[in-house]
DSSP file (Angstrom, degrees, kcal/mol; ACC not computed):
  #  RESIDUE AA STRUCTURE BP1 BP2  ACC     N-H-->O    O-->H-N    N-H-->O    O-->H-N    TCO  KAPPA ALPHA  PHI   PSI    X-CA   Y-CA   Z-CA
    1    1 A M              0   0    0      0, 0.0     2,-0.4     0, 0.0     0, 0.0   0.000 360.0 360.0 360.0 147.1   13.9   32.6    6.9
    2    2 A T        -     0   0    0      1,-0.1     0, 0.0     2,-0.0     0, 0.0  -0.829 360.0-147.3-102.3 139.2   10.9   34.0    5.5
    3    3 A S        -     0   0    0     -2,-0.4    -1,-0.1     2,-0.1     0, 0.0   0.566  39.2-115.7 -81.6  -2.0    9.0   36.7    7.3
    4    4 A G  S    S+     0   0    0      1,-0.3    -1,-0.1     0, 0.0     3,-0.1   0.417  73.8 132.4  86.1  -2.9    5.5   35.7    6.0
    5    5 A M        -     0   0    0      1,-0.1    -1,-0.3     3,-0.0    -2,-0.1  -0.548  64.3 -96.2 -86.1 151.0    5.2   38.9    4.3
    6    6 A P        -     0   0    0      0, 0.0    -1,-0.1     0, 0.0    -3,-0.0  -0.202  48.0 -89.9 -66.6 153.8    4.0   39.1    0.6
    7    7 A E        -     0   0    0      1,-0.1     2,-0.1    -3,-0.1     0, 0.0  -0.228  48.1-108.1 -58.1 152.4    6.5   39.2   -2.1
    8    8 A T     >  -     0   0    0      1,-0.1     4,-1.5    -3,-0.1     3,-0.5  -0.427  22.6-113.8 -82.7 159.4    7.5   42.7   -3.1
    9    9 A T  H  > S+     0   0    0      1,-0.2     4,-2.3     2,-0.2     5,-0.2   0.843 114.5  57.7 -59.1 -37.4    6.4   44.3   -6.4
   10   10 A S  H  > S+     0   0    0      1,-0.2     4,-1.5     2,-0.2    -1,-0.2   0.858 105.2  49.9 -69.9 -36.1   10.0   44.3   -7.8
   11   11 A K  H  > S+     0   0    0     -3,-0.5     4,-1.6     2,-0.2    -1,-0.2   0.858 111.3  49.8 -72.8 -33.8   10.4   40.5   -7.3
   12   12 A R  H  X S+     0   0    0     -4,-1.5     4,-2.4     2,-0.2    -2,-0.2   0.893 112.6  45.9 -65.0 -40.4    7.1   40.0   -9.2
   13   13 A T  H  X S+     0   0    0     -4,-2.3     4,-2.5     1,-0.2    -2,-0.2   0.852 111.1  52.4 -74.2 -32.2    8.1   42.2  -12.0
   14   14 A T  H  X S+     0   0    0     -4,-1.5     4,-2.1    -5,-0.2    -1,-0.2   0.863 111.2  47.7 -72.2 -36.9   11.5   40.6  -12.2
   15   15 A A  H  X S+     0   0    0     -4,-1.6     4,-2.4     2,-0.2    -2,-0.2   0.887 112.6  48.7 -70.7 -44.3    9.9   37.2  -12.4
   16   16 A A  H  X S+     0   0    0     -4,-2.4     4,-2.4     2,-0.2    -2,-0.2   0.919 111.4  48.9 -59.8 -46.9    7.4   38.3  -15.1
   17   17 A K  H  X S+     0   0    0     -4,-2.5     4,-3.0     2,-0.2     5,-0.2   0.932 111.0  51.8 -60.4 -46.8   10.2   39.9  -17.2
   18   18 A S  H  X S+     0   0    0     -4,-2.1     4,-2.8     1,-0.2    -2,-0.2   0.924 110.1  48.5 -54.3 -47.4   12.2   36.6  -16.8
   19   19 A S  H  X S+     0   0    0     -4,-2.4     4,-2.0     2,-0.2    -1,-0.2   0.879 113.0  46.1 -63.8 -38.4    9.2   34.6  -18.0
   20   20 A K  H  X S+     0   0    0     -4,-2.4     4,-2.8     2,-0.2    -1,-0.2   0.932 111.7  53.6 -68.4 -43.1    8.6   37.0  -21.1
   21   21 A L  H  X S+     0   0    0     -4,-3.0     4,-3.3     1,-0.2     5,-0.2   0.938 110.8  45.8 -56.4 -49.3   12.4   36.8  -21.8
   22   22 A A  H  X S+     0   0    0     -4,-2.8     4,-1.6     1,-0.2    -1,-0.2   0.906 113.3  49.3 -66.9 -36.5   12.3   32.9  -21.9
   23   23 A D  H  X S+     0   0    0     -4,-2.0     4,-2.1     2,-0.2    -2,-0.2   0.921 112.3  49.4 -64.0 -45.0    9.1   33.0  -24.1
   24   24 A K  H  X S+     0   0    0     -4,-2.8     4,-2.7     1,-0.2     5,-0.2   0.930 111.7  49.5 -61.6 -48.4   10.9   35.5  -26.5
   25   25 A D  H  X S+     0   0    0     -4,-3.3     4,-2.0     1,-0.2    -1,-0.2   0.827 109.2  50.5 -62.3 -29.1   13.8   33.2  -26.6
   26   26 A L  H  X S+     0   0    0     -4,-1.6     4,-2.3    -5,-0.2    -1,-0.2   0.874 111.6  46.7 -72.5 -40.3   11.8   30.2  -27.3
   27   27 A V  H  X S+     0   0    0     -4,-2.1     4,-2.2     2,-0.2    -2,-0.2   0.849 111.9  51.4 -79.0 -29.2   10.0   31.8  -30.1
   28   28 A A  H  X S+     0   0    0     -4,-2.7     4,-2.3    -5,-0.2    -2,-0.2   0.911 110.1  50.5 -66.4 -38.5   13.3   33.2  -31.5
   29   29 A R  H  X S+     0   0    0     -4,-2.0     4,-2.7    -5,-0.2    -2,-0.2   0.904 111.1  47.0 -60.6 -44.2   14.8   29.8  -31.4
   30   30 A L  H  X S+     0   0    0     -4,-2.3     4,-2.7     2,-0.2    -1,-0.2   0.916 111.2  52.6 -64.1 -38.7   11.8   28.3  -33.1
   31   31 A A  H  X S+     0   0    0     -4,-2.2     4,-2.6     1,-0.2    -2,-0.2   0.910 110.8  47.5 -64.2 -40.1   11.9   31.0  -35.8
   32   32 A D  H  X S+     0   0    0     -4,-2.3     4,-2.1     2,-0.2    -1,-0.2   0.931 112.1  49.4 -64.0 -45.2   15.7   30.3  -36.3
   33   33 A A  H  X S+     0   0    0     -4,-2.7     4,-2.5     1,-0.2    -2,-0.2   0.907 109.9  51.3 -63.2 -40.1   15.1   26.6  -36.6
   34   34 A G  H  X S+     0   0    0     -4,-2.7     4,-2.3     1,-0.2    -1,-0.2   0.910 110.3  48.5 -60.7 -44.3   12.2   27.1  -39.0
   35   35 A E  H  X S+     0   0    0     -4,-2.6     4,-2.1     1,-0.2    -1,-0.2   0.868 110.7  52.0 -69.9 -30.1   14.4   29.3  -41.3
   36   36 A E  H  X S+     0   0    0     -4,-2.1     4,-2.5     2,-0.2    -2,-0.2   0.909 110.4  48.4 -62.6 -44.6   17.2   26.7  -41.1
   37   37 A V  H  X S+     0   0    0     -4,-2.5     4,-2.6     2,-0.2    -2,-0.2   0.922 109.5  51.3 -59.3 -43.3   14.7   24.0  -42.2
   38   38 A L  H  X S+     0   0    0     -4,-2.3     4,-2.4     1,-0.2    -2,-0.2   0.909 110.7  50.6 -64.2 -43.9   13.4   26.2  -45.1
   39   39 A Q  H  X S+     0   0    0     -4,-2.1     4,-1.6     2,-0.2    -1,-0.2   0.935 112.0  45.6 -60.8 -47.1   17.0   26.7  -46.2
   40   40 A R  H  X S+     0   0    0     -4,-2.5     4,-1.3     1,-0.2    -2,-0.2   0.932 111.7  52.5 -62.5 -43.5   17.8   23.0  -46.2
   41   41 A L  H  < S+     0   0    0     -4,-2.6     3,-0.4     1,-0.2    -1,-0.2   0.873 106.9  52.8 -54.3 -43.8   14.6   22.2  -47.9
   42   42 A A  H  < S+     0   0    0     -4,-2.4     6,-0.6     1,-0.2    -1,-0.2   0.858 105.6  56.0 -61.3 -38.9   15.5   24.7  -50.6
   43   43 A E  H  < S+     0   0    0     -4,-1.6    -1,-0.2    -3,-0.2    -2,-0.2   0.790  89.4  92.3 -66.5 -29.9   18.8   22.9  -51.1
   44   44 A L  S >X S-     0   0    0     -4,-1.3     3,-1.6    -3,-0.4     4,-0.6  -0.254  95.3 -89.3 -64.4 154.0   17.3   19.5  -51.8
   45   45 A P  T 34 S+     0   0    0      0, 0.0    -1,-0.1     0, 0.0    -2,-0.1  -0.462 117.6   7.1 -61.2 129.2   16.6   18.3  -55.3
   46   46 A G  T 3> S+     0   0    0     -2,-0.2     4,-1.9    -4,-0.1     5,-0.2   0.407  99.1 113.4  77.9  -5.8   13.0   19.5  -56.0
   47   47 A G  H <> S+     0   0    0     -3,-1.6     4,-3.0     1,-0.2     5,-0.2   0.929  71.9  54.8 -65.7 -42.7   12.9   21.4  -52.7
   48   48 A Q  H  X S+     0   0    0     -4,-0.6     4,-1.9    -6,-0.6    -1,-0.2   0.908 108.9  49.4 -58.8 -42.1   12.8   24.8  -54.5
   49   49 A R  H  > S+     0   0    0      2,-0.2     4,-2.5     1,-0.2    -1,-0.2   0.906 110.0  51.4 -57.7 -44.0    9.7   23.5  -56.4
   50   50 A A  H  X S+     0   0    0     -4,-1.9     4,-2.2     1,-0.2    -2,-0.2   0.922 110.0  48.4 -61.0 -49.2    8.1   22.4  -53.2
   51   51 A L  H  X S+     0   0    0     -4,-3.0     4,-2.1     1,-0.2    -1,-0.2   0.868 111.9  49.2 -67.2 -33.4    8.7   25.7  -51.6
   52   52 A T  H  X S+     0   0    0     -4,-1.9     4,-2.3    -5,-0.2    -2,-0.2   0.901 109.9  50.5 -68.7 -41.9    7.2   27.5  -54.5
   53   53 A A  H  X S+     0   0    0     -4,-2.5     4,-2.3     2,-0.2    -2,-0.2   0.828 111.0  50.6 -64.5 -34.7    4.2   25.3  -54.6
   54   54 A V  H  X S+     0   0    0     -4,-2.2     4,-2.3     2,-0.2    -2,-0.2   0.906 110.3  49.2 -62.5 -49.6    3.7   26.0  -50.8
   55   55 A N  H  X S+     0   0    0     -4,-2.1     4,-2.2     2,-0.2    -2,-0.2   0.883 111.3  47.7 -58.6 -43.5    4.0   29.7  -51.4
   56   56 A E  H  X S+     0   0    0     -4,-2.3     4,-3.0     2,-0.2     5,-0.2   0.935 110.2  54.5 -63.3 -45.9    1.4   29.6  -54.2
   57   57 A L  H  X S+     0   0    0     -4,-2.3     4,-2.7     1,-0.2     5,-0.2   0.940 107.2  50.8 -53.4 -49.2   -0.9   27.4  -52.0
   58   58 A R  H  X S+     0   0    0     -4,-2.3     4,-2.1     1,-0.2    -1,-0.2   0.889 110.2  47.9 -60.1 -42.2   -0.7   30.1  -49.3
   59   59 A A  H  X S+     0   0    0     -4,-2.2     4,-2.5     1,-0.2    -1,-0.2   0.912 112.4  50.8 -70.5 -35.7   -1.6   32.9  -51.7
   60   60 A R  H  X S+     0   0    0     -4,-3.0     4,-2.7     2,-0.2    -2,-0.2   0.929 109.5  49.3 -59.6 -44.5   -4.5   30.8  -53.1
   61   61 A V  H  X S+     0   0    0     -4,-2.7     4,-2.8     1,-0.2    -1,-0.2   0.900 111.3  50.3 -66.0 -39.4   -5.8   30.2  -49.6
   62   62 A D  H  X S+     0   0    0     -4,-2.1     4,-2.3    -5,-0.2    -1,-0.2   0.936 109.1  50.2 -63.6 -45.5   -5.6   33.9  -48.8
   63   63 A D  H  X S+     0   0    0     -4,-2.5     4,-2.3     1,-0.2    -2,-0.2   0.965 112.6  49.2 -55.3 -53.5   -7.5   34.8  -52.0
   64   64 A L  H  X S+     0   0    0     -4,-2.7     4,-2.5     1,-0.2    -2,-0.2   0.894 108.3  52.2 -57.4 -42.2  -10.2   32.2  -51.0
   65   65 A A  H  X S+     0   0    0     -4,-2.8     4,-2.5     2,-0.2    -1,-0.2   0.927 108.2  51.2 -54.8 -46.5  -10.4   33.6  -47.5
   66   66 A K  H  X S+     0   0    0     -4,-2.3     4,-1.1     1,-0.2    -2,-0.2   0.936 112.7  47.0 -58.7 -46.4  -11.0   37.1  -48.8
   67   67 A K  H  X S+     0   0    0     -4,-2.3     4,-1.0     1,-0.2     3,-0.4   0.878 109.1  52.5 -63.1 -40.8  -13.8   35.8  -51.1
   68   68 A V  H  X S+     0   0    0     -4,-2.5     4,-0.7     1,-0.2     3,-0.5   0.855 105.0  55.8 -69.3 -34.7  -15.4   33.9  -48.4
   69   69 A R  H  < S+     0   0    0     -4,-2.5     4,-0.4     1,-0.2     3,-0.3   0.788 104.0  56.7 -64.4 -23.7  -15.5   37.0  -46.2
   70   70 A G  H >X S+     0   0    0     -4,-1.1     4,-1.7    -3,-0.4     3,-0.7   0.762  91.1  72.2 -73.6 -26.1  -17.3   38.7  -49.0
   71   71 A I  H 3X S+     0   0    0     -4,-1.0     4,-2.5    -3,-0.5    -1,-0.2   0.850  90.2  57.3 -62.0 -36.2  -20.0   36.2  -49.0
   72   72 A D  H 3X S+     0   0    0     -4,-0.7     4,-1.7    -3,-0.3    -1,-0.2   0.850 105.7  49.7 -61.2 -33.3  -21.6   37.4  -45.8
   73   73 A A  H <> S+     0   0    0     -3,-0.7     4,-1.9    -4,-0.4    -1,-0.2   0.905 112.2  49.7 -70.8 -43.3  -22.1   40.8  -47.2
   74   74 A L  H  X S+     0   0    0     -4,-1.7     4,-2.4     1,-0.2    -2,-0.2   0.883 108.0  52.3 -62.1 -39.8  -23.7   39.3  -50.2
   75   75 A E  H  X S+     0   0    0     -4,-2.5     4,-2.5     2,-0.2    -1,-0.2   0.897 108.2  51.7 -60.4 -41.4  -26.0   37.1  -48.1
   76   76 A A  H  X S+     0   0    0     -4,-1.7     4,-2.0     1,-0.2    -1,-0.2   0.891 109.8  49.5 -62.3 -40.1  -27.1   40.2  -46.2
   77   77 A R  H  X S+     0   0    0     -4,-1.9     4,-2.8     2,-0.2    -2,-0.2   0.931 109.6  50.8 -65.8 -45.4  -27.9   42.0  -49.5
   78   78 A V  H  X S+     0   0    0     -4,-2.4     4,-2.9     1,-0.2    -2,-0.2   0.916 110.4  49.4 -63.5 -42.8  -29.9   39.1  -50.8
   79   79 A V  H  X S+     0   0    0     -4,-2.5     4,-2.1     1,-0.2    -1,-0.2   0.933 112.2  49.4 -61.3 -41.1  -32.0   38.9  -47.5
   80   80 A K  H  X S+     0   0    0     -4,-2.0     4,-2.4     1,-0.2    -2,-0.2   0.934 111.9  47.1 -59.5 -48.1  -32.6   42.7  -47.8
   81   81 A L  H  X S+     0   0    0     -4,-2.8     4,-2.6     1,-0.2     5,-0.2   0.922 110.2  52.5 -65.6 -40.8  -33.7   42.4  -51.3
   82   82 A E  H  X S+     0   0    0     -4,-2.9     4,-2.9     1,-0.2    -1,-0.2   0.914 108.9  51.0 -60.0 -41.0  -36.0   39.4  -50.6
   83   83 A K  H  X S+     0   0    0     -4,-2.1     4,-2.5     1,-0.2    -1,-0.2   0.920 110.8  48.5 -62.0 -43.7  -37.7   41.4  -47.8
   84   84 A E  H  X S+     0   0    0     -4,-2.4     4,-2.5     2,-0.2    -1,-0.2   0.920 110.8  50.5 -61.5 -42.3  -38.2   44.3  -50.2
   85   85 A I  H  X S+     0   0    0     -4,-2.6     4,-2.8     2,-0.2     5,-0.2   0.940 111.1  49.7 -62.1 -47.2  -39.7   42.0  -52.9
   86   86 A A  H  X S+     0   0    0     -4,-2.9     4,-2.0     1,-0.2    -1,-0.2   0.910 111.2  48.1 -62.1 -39.6  -42.1   40.5  -50.3
   87   87 A A  H  X S+     0   0    0     -4,-2.5     4,-1.6     2,-0.2    -1,-0.2   0.870 111.4  50.7 -68.3 -36.5  -43.2   43.9  -49.2
   88   88 A L  H  X S+     0   0    0     -4,-2.5     4,-0.9    -5,-0.2    -2,-0.2   0.888 109.3  51.0 -62.4 -38.8  -43.8   44.9  -52.8
   89   89 A K  H >< S+     0   0    0     -4,-2.8     3,-0.5     1,-0.2    -2,-0.2   0.917 109.2  50.7 -65.2 -41.6  -45.8   41.8  -53.5
   90   90 A K  H 3< S+     0   0    0     -4,-2.0    -1,-0.2     1,-0.2    -2,-0.2   0.891 114.5  42.8 -64.5 -35.6  -48.1   42.5  -50.4
   91   91 A T  H 3< S+     0   0    0     -4,-1.6     2,-0.4    -5,-0.1    -1,-0.2   0.559  89.2 106.0 -89.1  -9.0  -48.8   46.2  -51.4
   92   92 A K    <<  -     0   0    0     -4,-0.9     3,-0.1    -3,-0.5    -4,-0.0  -0.613  65.1-143.4 -77.4 124.7  -49.3   45.4  -55.0
   93   93 A T        -     0   0    0     -2,-0.4     2,-0.1     1,-0.1     3,-0.1  -0.527  31.2 -93.5 -86.4 157.1  -53.1   45.5  -56.0
   94   94 A P        -     0   0    0      0, 0.0    -1,-0.1     0, 0.0     0, 0.0  -0.405  46.3-104.8 -71.8 141.7  -54.4   43.0  -58.5
   95   95 A A        -     0   0    0     -2,-0.1     2,-0.3     1,-0.1    -3,-0.0  -0.326  33.8-114.7 -63.1 143.8  -54.4   44.2  -62.1
   96   96 A R        -     0   0    0     -3,-0.1     2,-0.5     1,-0.1    -1,-0.1  -0.612  27.1-122.7 -79.8 139.3  -57.8   45.2  -63.5
   97   97 A R        -     0   0    0     -2,-0.3     2,-0.4     1,-0.0    -1,-0.1  -0.721  23.4-134.7 -82.2 126.0  -58.9   43.0  -66.3
   98   98 A S        -     0   0    0     -2,-0.5     2,-0.3     1,-0.0    -1,-0.0  -0.686  13.2-139.4 -85.8 133.5  -59.6   45.0  -69.4
   99   99 A T        -     0   0    0     -2,-0.4     2,-0.2     1,-0.1    -1,-0.0  -0.684  26.7-108.2 -89.5 142.9  -62.8   44.2  -71.3
  100  100 A A        -     0   0    0     -2,-0.3     2,-0.2     1,-0.1    -1,-0.1  -0.482  33.6-123.5 -72.1 134.5  -62.6   44.2  -75.0
  101  101 A R        -     0   0    0     -2,-0.2    -1,-0.1     1,-0.1    -3,-0.0  -0.537  16.2-128.0 -84.2 146.6  -64.3   47.1  -76.6
  102  102 A K        -     0   0    0     -2,-0.2    -1,-0.1     1,-0.1     3,-0.1  -0.751  30.6-112.2 -92.7 134.5  -67.0   46.5  -79.1
  103  103 A P        -     0   0    0      0, 0.0     2,-0.3     0, 0.0    -1,-0.1  -0.384  35.9-109.9 -70.2 144.2  -66.4   48.4  -82.4
  104  104 A A              0   0    0      1,-0.1    -3,-0.0    -2,-0.0     0, 0.0  -0.542 360.0 360.0 -75.8 138.9  -69.0   51.0  -82.9
  105  105 A S              0   0    0     -2,-0.3    -1,-0.1    -3,-0.1     0, 0.0   0.413 360.0 360.0-101.4 360.0  -71.5   50.2  -85.7
C-alpha cells in the first residue's frame, strides 16, 4: 500500500544514479564496440590504408575549422579599416591646384 506521501529523496537519488549508471554502461558498450570495429577494419586488406585516410581527413577538417574561425577576426578588421578609410575621406580637404609660375623676364 502506498501512503500517498511523496517519494523520499534517497529513492530519487538512487533512481538518478541508476539512470546515470545505465547511460555510462551504454556509452562504454558503444565505445568497446567501436574499438572492436576499428580493429577488425584494420585487419581487412586495405583496411589500414582506409583508417589512415580517415585520420588524415580528420586532421585536415580540424585545420580547416581553425582557419574558418580566423575568418571572423579578419572580417572584423576589414570592417574597422573600411570605417577608418571612410572617415579619412570625409575629413580630407580638396587639394589646391597649383598655378604655373610665369618666369620672370
